[in-house]
C-alpha positions in Angstrom: -204.7 104.7 -42.8 -206.7 107.2 -40.8 -210.1 105.7 -40.9 -209.2 102.1 -41.6 -212.3 99.8 -42.1 -213.0 96.5 -41.4 -214.4 93.9 -43.9 -217.4 91.4 -43.4 -215.7 88.3 -41.2 -217.4 85.8 -38.9 -216.2 86.0 -35.2 -216.3 83.7 -33.4 -215.0 82.4 -29.9 -212.1 79.9 -29.7 -209.6 78.4 -27.1 -205.9 78.9 -28.1 -202.9 77.3 -25.8 -205.3 78.0 -23.1 -206.8 80.8 -23.9 -210.0 82.5 -24.6 -209.1 83.7 -28.5 -211.5 85.3 -31.2 -211.5 83.5 -34.4 -211.7 86.0 -37.8 -212.6 84.8 -41.5 -213.4 86.3 -44.1 -217.1 85.9 -45.3 -216.5 85.9 -49.0 -213.5 83.3 -49.4 -211.2 85.8 -51.0 -209.2 86.0 -48.0 -207.8 82.2 -47.1 -206.3 83.5 -44.2 -208.0 82.7 -40.7 -206.6 85.4 -37.8 -206.6 83.7 -34.0 -206.4 87.5 -31.9 -206.7 87.5 -27.8 -210.2 89.6 -26.6 -208.1 93.0 -26.1 -207.2 93.0 -29.6 -210.9 92.1 -30.9 -212.0 95.1 -29.6 -209.5 97.3 -31.2 -211.1 95.4 -34.8 -214.5 96.2 -33.7 -213.3 99.1 -33.7 -212.1 99.6 -37.2 -215.9 101.0 -38.8 -214.2 103.6 -41.2 -215.2 106.7 -38.8 -212.8 106.1 -35.9 -209.1 107.3 -35.9 -206.5 106.2 -34.0 -207.2 108.3 -30.9 -210.9 107.5 -30.6 -209.5 103.6 -30.5 -207.2 104.6 -27.6 -209.9 106.7 -25.6 -212.4 103.8 -25.9 -209.6 101.1 -24.9 -209.3 103.1 -22.0 -212.9 103.3 -20.9 -213.0 99.8 -21.5 -210.2 98.5 -20.3 -208.3 101.2 -18.0 -205.6 100.5 -19.4 -203.1 103.4 -22.1 -202.6 101.5 -25.7 -199.8 102.8 -27.4 -200.7 104.4 -31.3 -198.0 102.1 -32.9 -199.8 99.1 -31.1 -202.9 100.0 -32.6 -201.3 100.5 -35.8 -199.2 97.6 -35.6 -202.6 95.5 -35.2 -204.3 97.0 -38.1 -201.2 96.7 -40.3 -201.5 92.8 -39.2 -205.4 93.2 -40.4 -204.5 94.3 -43.7 -201.6 92.5 -44.4 -204.4 89.2 -44.0 -206.7 90.7 -46.5 -209.3 92.0 -43.5 -209.9 95.2 -44.7 -210.6 97.6 -46.9 -208.2 99.7 -49.1 -205.4 99.6 -51.9 -204.1 95.7 -50.8 -207.6 94.4 -50.4 -208.4 95.5 -54.0 -205.2 94.4 -55.9 -206.0 91.1 -54.5 -209.4 91.1 -56.1 -207.8 92.6 -59.4 -205.2 89.5 -59.0 -207.9 86.8 -58.6 -210.1 88.1 -61.4 -207.4 88.3 -64.2 -206.3 85.0 -62.6 -209.8 83.3 -62.9 -210.7 85.1 -66.5 -207.0 83.7 -68.0 -207.7 80.1 -66.2 -209.1 77.5 -69.2 -211.0 76.1 -66.5 -213.4 76.8 -63.3 -210.4 75.4 -60.5 -211.9 73.2 -57.7 -211.6 75.2 -54.6 -210.4 72.5 -52.2 -207.7 70.9 -54.4 -205.0 69.6 -52.7 -206.9 70.8 -48.6 -207.2 67.0 -47.7 -207.4 63.6 -48.9 -211.0 63.5 -49.1 -211.3 64.6 -52.3 -209.0 61.8 -53.7 -211.1 60.3 -56.4 -210.9 56.2 -55.1 -212.0 58.1 -51.6 -214.1 60.3 -52.8 -216.1 57.5 -54.5 -216.2 54.9 -51.7 -217.4 58.1 -49.6 -220.5 58.7 -51.6 -221.6 55.1 -52.1 -221.3 54.6 -48.6 -224.3 56.9 -48.7 -226.3 54.7 -50.5 -226.0 51.6 -47.8 -226.6 54.0 -44.3 -230.4 52.6 -42.8 -231.7 56.2 -44.0 -230.2 55.7 -47.4 -231.7 54.4 -50.5 -229.9 51.3 -50.9 -228.9 49.5 -54.1 -232.3 49.5 -55.4 -233.4 51.9 -58.4 -236.2 54.1 -58.3 -239.4 53.8 -60.3 -239.8 57.0 -61.5 -241.9 57.8 -64.5 -240.5 59.7 -67.4 -240.4 63.1 -67.4 -241.7 62.9 -63.9 -239.0 64.6 -62.3 -238.1 68.3 -63.5 -235.4 69.5 -60.6 -234.2 68.0 -57.6 -233.6 70.4 -54.1 -230.7 68.6 -51.9 -230.0 70.0 -48.4 -227.1 72.3 -48.2 -225.2 70.4 -45.6 -222.1 68.4 -44.9 -222.1 65.4 -46.0 -221.1 63.8 -42.7 -224.8 64.8 -41.8 -226.3 65.4 -44.7 -225.2 62.1 -46.8 -228.4 59.6 -46.6 -230.7 62.7 -48.2 -227.8 62.9 -51.5 -228.2 59.8 -52.0 -232.0 59.5 -52.3 -231.4 63.0 -54.7 -228.5 61.4 -56.7 -230.9 58.0 -57.3 -233.6 60.0 -58.6 -230.9 62.0 -61.1 -230.1 58.4 -62.2 -233.2 58.0 -63.5 -233.3 61.1 -65.6 -231.0 58.9 -68.7 -232.5 61.4 -71.7 -231.3 64.7 -70.0 -228.3 66.2 -71.7 -227.7 69.5 -69.2 -228.3 69.8 -65.7 -228.8 73.3 -64.2 -227.0 73.4 -60.7 -227.7 76.0 -58.6 -225.1 76.8 -55.5 -225.9 78.9 -52.4 -224.5 83.0 -52.6 -224.5 83.4 -48.7 -223.8 86.6 -49.5 -226.9 87.7 -51.3 -224.5 90.5 -53.0 -224.7 92.2 -56.9 -225.5 90.6 -59.6 -228.3 88.5 -58.7 -227.2 85.6 -60.0 -223.8 84.1 -62.1 -222.7 82.0 -64.7 -219.5 81.0 -66.3 -219.3 78.9 -69.7 -215.8 77.4 -68.4 -215.4 74.0 -67.8 -215.6 72.5 -64.3 -212.9 70.8 -62.4 -213.9 68.3 -59.9 -212.2 65.9 -58.1 -213.6 63.2 -60.4 -212.5 65.1 -63.8 -214.0 67.7 -65.6 -217.6 68.6 -66.5 -218.3 70.1 -69.4 -220.7 73.6 -69.3 -223.4 73.9 -72.2 -222.1 77.4 -73.1 -224.8 77.2 -75.6 -226.8 77.0 -72.8 -225.0 79.9 -70.9 
Protein backbone atom coordinates (compact mmCIF):
# COMPACT_ATOMS: atom_id res chain seq x y z
CA UNK A 1 0.00 0.00 0.00
CA UNK A 2 1.51 3.31 -1.07
CA UNK A 3 -0.94 5.47 0.87
CA UNK A 4 -2.65 3.20 3.45
CA UNK A 5 -5.82 4.42 5.14
CA UNK A 6 -7.33 3.40 8.46
CA UNK A 7 -10.98 2.45 8.64
CA UNK A 8 -13.22 4.05 11.34
CA UNK A 9 -12.06 2.76 14.72
CA UNK A 10 -12.62 3.55 18.38
CA UNK A 11 -9.33 4.30 20.14
CA UNK A 12 -9.14 4.36 23.93
CA UNK A 13 -6.21 4.23 26.39
CA UNK A 14 -5.79 1.08 28.49
CA UNK A 15 -3.24 -0.33 30.92
CA UNK A 16 -1.75 -3.58 29.63
CA UNK A 17 0.99 -5.45 31.53
CA UNK A 18 1.66 -2.28 33.50
CA UNK A 19 2.11 -0.15 30.39
CA UNK A 20 -0.12 2.52 28.89
CA UNK A 21 -1.42 1.22 25.56
CA UNK A 22 -4.10 2.14 23.02
CA UNK A 23 -6.99 -0.21 22.27
CA UNK A 24 -8.37 -0.13 18.71
CA UNK A 25 -11.81 -1.54 17.90
CA UNK A 26 -13.73 -1.44 14.62
CA UNK A 27 -16.76 0.84 15.04
CA UNK A 28 -18.82 -1.18 12.54
CA UNK A 29 -18.19 -4.55 14.17
CA UNK A 30 -17.21 -6.03 10.80
CA UNK A 31 -13.71 -6.71 12.11
CA UNK A 32 -14.02 -8.73 15.29
CA UNK A 33 -10.47 -8.46 16.63
CA UNK A 34 -9.59 -5.85 19.23
CA UNK A 35 -6.02 -4.63 18.76
CA UNK A 36 -3.87 -3.24 21.60
CA UNK A 37 -0.82 -1.22 20.53
CA UNK A 38 1.83 1.01 22.16
CA UNK A 39 1.39 4.78 21.92
CA UNK A 40 4.25 5.10 19.40
CA UNK A 41 2.54 2.58 17.12
CA UNK A 42 -0.73 4.44 17.58
CA UNK A 43 1.03 7.54 16.27
CA UNK A 44 1.89 5.59 13.12
CA UNK A 45 -1.72 4.41 12.83
CA UNK A 46 -2.97 7.98 13.21
CA UNK A 47 -0.87 8.96 10.19
CA UNK A 48 -2.58 6.40 7.95
CA UNK A 49 -5.11 8.75 6.37
CA UNK A 50 -4.74 7.74 2.72
CA UNK A 51 -2.45 10.71 2.00
CA UNK A 52 0.79 9.93 3.84
CA UNK A 53 3.52 7.73 2.41
CA UNK A 54 6.01 5.71 4.47
CA UNK A 55 8.51 8.54 4.01
CA UNK A 56 5.95 11.07 5.32
CA UNK A 57 5.39 8.93 8.41
CA UNK A 58 9.15 8.61 9.02
CA UNK A 59 9.53 12.39 8.89
CA UNK A 60 6.58 13.01 11.25
CA UNK A 61 7.81 10.32 13.66
CA UNK A 62 11.27 11.91 13.80
CA UNK A 63 9.74 15.31 14.60
CA UNK A 64 7.53 13.84 17.32
CA UNK A 65 9.86 11.38 19.05
CA UNK A 66 13.33 12.36 17.82
CA UNK A 67 14.06 8.79 16.68
CA UNK A 68 14.66 7.31 13.25
CA UNK A 69 11.96 4.80 12.39
CA UNK A 70 12.96 2.23 9.76
CA UNK A 71 10.57 1.78 6.85
CA UNK A 72 10.43 -1.97 7.55
CA UNK A 73 8.90 -1.28 10.97
CA UNK A 74 6.24 0.98 9.44
CA UNK A 75 5.43 -1.67 6.84
CA UNK A 76 5.14 -4.23 9.64
CA UNK A 77 2.61 -2.04 11.46
CA UNK A 78 0.65 -1.52 8.23
CA UNK A 79 0.64 -5.26 7.58
CA UNK A 80 -0.61 -6.06 11.11
CA UNK A 81 -3.41 -3.49 10.93
CA UNK A 82 -4.41 -4.76 7.49
CA UNK A 83 -4.36 -8.36 8.72
CA UNK A 84 -6.77 -7.32 11.49
CA UNK A 85 -9.05 -5.67 8.90
CA UNK A 86 -8.53 -2.16 10.25
CA UNK A 87 -7.32 -0.72 6.93
CA UNK A 88 -9.25 0.02 3.78
CA UNK A 89 -8.23 -2.18 0.88
CA UNK A 90 -8.62 -5.52 -0.87
CA UNK A 91 -8.39 -7.66 2.26
CA UNK A 92 -11.21 -5.80 4.01
CA UNK A 93 -13.37 -5.69 0.86
CA UNK A 94 -12.96 -9.45 0.45
CA UNK A 95 -13.98 -9.92 4.09
CA UNK A 96 -17.14 -7.84 3.59
CA UNK A 97 -18.06 -9.80 0.46
CA UNK A 98 -17.58 -13.05 2.39
CA UNK A 99 -19.87 -11.84 5.20
CA UNK A 100 -22.52 -10.73 2.70
CA UNK A 101 -22.42 -14.07 0.88
CA UNK A 102 -22.70 -16.01 4.14
CA UNK A 103 -25.61 -13.85 5.30
CA UNK A 104 -27.50 -14.28 2.01
CA UNK A 105 -27.05 -18.05 2.14
CA UNK A 106 -28.10 -18.36 5.79
CA UNK A 107 -31.66 -19.57 6.40
CA UNK A 108 -31.95 -17.38 9.51
CA UNK A 109 -30.41 -14.20 10.90
CA UNK A 110 -27.78 -15.52 13.32
CA UNK A 111 -27.61 -14.30 16.91
CA UNK A 112 -24.35 -12.27 16.98
CA UNK A 113 -23.27 -13.18 20.53
CA UNK A 114 -23.88 -16.92 20.32
CA UNK A 115 -21.35 -18.77 22.44
CA UNK A 116 -19.76 -15.56 23.72
CA UNK A 117 -20.76 -15.82 27.37
CA UNK A 118 -22.92 -17.98 29.64
CA UNK A 119 -25.32 -15.05 30.16
CA UNK A 120 -27.09 -16.00 26.92
CA UNK A 121 -27.87 -19.53 28.09
CA UNK A 122 -31.74 -19.70 28.04
CA UNK A 123 -32.31 -20.65 31.70
CA UNK A 124 -29.85 -18.04 32.93
CA UNK A 125 -31.29 -15.37 30.63
CA UNK A 126 -34.90 -16.00 31.74
CA UNK A 127 -33.85 -15.81 35.39
CA UNK A 128 -31.88 -12.61 34.72
CA UNK A 129 -34.78 -10.86 32.97
CA UNK A 130 -37.22 -11.94 35.70
CA UNK A 131 -34.95 -10.39 38.32
CA UNK A 132 -35.39 -6.91 36.76
CA UNK A 133 -39.09 -6.96 37.68
CA UNK A 134 -38.27 -7.56 41.35
CA UNK A 135 -35.69 -4.78 41.73
CA UNK A 136 -36.78 -1.74 43.83
CA UNK A 137 -37.31 0.35 40.69
CA UNK A 138 -39.04 -2.48 38.79
CA UNK A 139 -42.78 -3.03 38.23
CA UNK A 140 -43.03 -6.09 40.49
CA UNK A 141 -45.52 -8.87 39.80
CA UNK A 142 -48.65 -6.73 39.42
CA UNK A 143 -49.90 -6.38 35.81
CA UNK A 144 -50.41 -2.84 34.51
CA UNK A 145 -53.97 -1.65 34.04
CA UNK A 146 -53.86 -0.42 30.45
CA UNK A 147 -56.91 0.21 28.28
CA UNK A 148 -56.94 -1.80 25.03
CA UNK A 149 -55.54 0.13 22.07
CA UNK A 150 -53.94 2.83 24.24
CA UNK A 151 -50.37 1.72 23.55
CA UNK A 152 -48.96 2.16 20.03
CA UNK A 153 -45.30 1.83 20.91
CA UNK A 154 -42.85 1.46 23.75
CA UNK A 155 -39.55 3.34 24.00
CA UNK A 156 -36.88 1.51 25.98
CA UNK A 157 -33.34 2.70 26.80
CA UNK A 158 -30.45 1.74 24.56
CA UNK A 159 -28.28 0.71 27.49
CA UNK A 160 -26.90 -2.45 29.07
CA UNK A 161 -29.30 -4.51 31.14
CA UNK A 162 -27.27 -4.22 34.34
CA UNK A 163 -28.07 -0.48 34.51
CA UNK A 164 -31.33 -0.30 32.55
CA UNK A 165 -32.96 -3.55 33.70
CA UNK A 166 -35.85 -2.06 35.74
CA UNK A 167 -36.72 0.36 32.93
CA UNK A 168 -36.77 -2.52 30.44
CA UNK A 169 -39.05 -4.44 32.81
CA UNK A 170 -41.58 -1.56 32.90
CA UNK A 171 -41.59 -1.55 29.10
CA UNK A 172 -41.97 -5.33 28.90
CA UNK A 173 -44.83 -5.18 31.42
CA UNK A 174 -46.63 -2.72 29.14
CA UNK A 175 -45.99 -4.94 26.11
CA UNK A 176 -47.55 -7.88 27.98
CA UNK A 177 -50.84 -5.97 27.95
CA UNK A 178 -50.95 -6.02 24.14
CA UNK A 179 -52.76 -9.34 23.84
CA UNK A 180 -54.23 -8.50 20.42
CA UNK A 181 -50.94 -7.44 18.78
CA UNK A 182 -49.96 -9.67 15.86
CA UNK A 183 -46.82 -7.89 14.66
CA UNK A 184 -44.17 -5.97 16.57
CA UNK A 185 -41.82 -3.57 14.80
CA UNK A 186 -38.50 -3.56 16.69
CA UNK A 187 -36.32 -0.56 15.88
CA UNK A 188 -32.58 -0.94 16.46
CA UNK A 189 -30.03 1.87 16.61
CA UNK A 190 -27.74 2.46 13.63
CA UNK A 191 -24.61 3.77 15.33
CA UNK A 192 -22.87 4.54 12.03
CA UNK A 193 -25.76 6.62 10.59
CA UNK A 194 -24.87 5.38 7.12
CA UNK A 195 -26.83 4.42 4.04
CA UNK A 196 -29.40 3.08 3.62
CA UNK A 197 -31.39 5.08 6.16
CA UNK A 198 -33.01 1.87 7.38
CA UNK A 199 -32.80 -1.80 6.54
CA UNK A 200 -35.00 -4.85 7.09
CA UNK A 201 -34.63 -8.56 6.48
CA UNK A 202 -37.23 -11.25 5.75
CA UNK A 203 -35.11 -13.80 7.63
CA UNK A 204 -36.28 -15.39 10.86
CA UNK A 205 -34.20 -14.14 13.80
CA UNK A 206 -32.22 -16.49 16.03
CA UNK A 207 -32.43 -15.56 19.72
CA UNK A 208 -31.19 -17.27 22.89
CA UNK A 209 -34.84 -18.15 23.63
CA UNK A 210 -35.58 -19.64 20.22
CA UNK A 211 -36.51 -18.45 16.73
CA UNK A 212 -38.47 -15.22 16.25
CA UNK A 213 -40.53 -15.37 13.06
CA UNK A 214 -40.49 -12.35 10.79
CA UNK A 215 -43.77 -11.04 9.30
CA UNK A 216 -42.62 -11.33 5.68
CA UNK A 217 -45.84 -9.83 4.29
CA UNK A 218 -45.32 -6.73 6.43
CA UNK A 219 -41.66 -6.47 5.38
